[in-house]
N, C-alpha and C positions, 0 to 999 in steps of 0.2 A: 433473583439478580441474574443479569445477563453477563457473560464473561466473554469479551471479545479480544483476541491477542493477535499480533503480528506473527506470521508464518516464518519470518526468517529471511536473511538476504545472504544465504551461502551457495545459491546456484543448485541446491540438491534437487534432484529430478524426482527422487522417491522416499523423501525424509521430510518432517517437520520440526521447526526450532521449538526450543521450550519458552514458554509456557503453552503455545498454540497446541502442541500435541497432547495437551491434557484432556480428561473426560468432560464433557459438557461445556466445551469452549467452541466458540464460533472462530476458525482459523481464518485470517486474512491474509491473501496474496496481493501483489503489486500489478496494475495493469497502466497503460498509457491513456490520458485524459482525452476527452474529445477535443479539445481546442489546442492539441499539439499539431504543428509547432507554431509559435507566435514569434513576435519580434523579440520577447526576452529569451526565448528557449529554441532557437532557428537550427540547431545542429540536426544532421543527417544522421549520424551515427553516435551512439552514445557508449563510450568504454568505461566500464565500471570496475575495471582491474582482474575481475575474475571471468568477465565476460562481456561481449558487445552487443547491443541492439542495434542492427542494421535497419535504419528507415523504418521505424516502429510505426504501427498503425493504432488508431483508436481501439482500445479495449484489450489490444494484444497483451499477454502476460510479459513482464519483464524479465529478461533471460537470467537474472539473479534471484527472482522469487522463488523460493522453496515450493515444490509441489508433491503432492501425493495423495492418496484417497482421503485423508484428513483435512484437506484444504476446502474449507465450505463455501467461500465467495471471495471476489476480487474486487478492488477499487482502485479508482486513480491514485498514484502514488508516485508519479516521476515529475521532478521539477516542481513540487508543490511549494508556494511561497510561505515563508514562515518567519517568525521573529528571530533575529540574528543576535549571538553573544559576543559579538564584535566591540571593540572598546568605544565608548560614546552612547550605547545603549539605543540609539534609533535607526537602526538599519534593517533590512529583510534579506533573506537570502533564499535561493531554491534547494531545497532538499529532498531527497528521493529514497524510496524504501517501502517496505510493508508496514513499518510504523506509521508512516505518512498517510497510508491507507486506511488505517483503522478509524480515525474520528468521522469519515463519511459513514461507515458501516455503523459506528455507534450512534449516530445521528438517526440513521434510518431504523435501527432497532428500537430507540426511544420514541421515534413516530407510530412504529407499529404496534408497541405495547400501549401507547397511549388511545390507540382505536380498541385494542381488545387485550386487556391486562391477565385474561385468563390464560393466554399463550404461555407454554413452557420451552 
């Protein structure tokens, strides 16, 4: 089994959030996606409350993404469109964070293991 976990969104430059800090876990940080900006998310600066990304570039690590020697990989996680829990149940919203980066890494890990299941 492969365990993949979000690194956390506390802007820590030398620590990892739980459970990403555990043994045998692939810790995932957040980067900006390659189609930023778009007509839906055309902001130049993104203020997250604890830090601000100024004119972020493709693959740049988000300022709030925890980082350390335990960070294994990063993936797009800024303004990822997802189902919303707003009343009515039929809307989407842009969400950001290391948790939004994890599904990409999970999919890649599944593809890699489908080619070579002996990998550990």
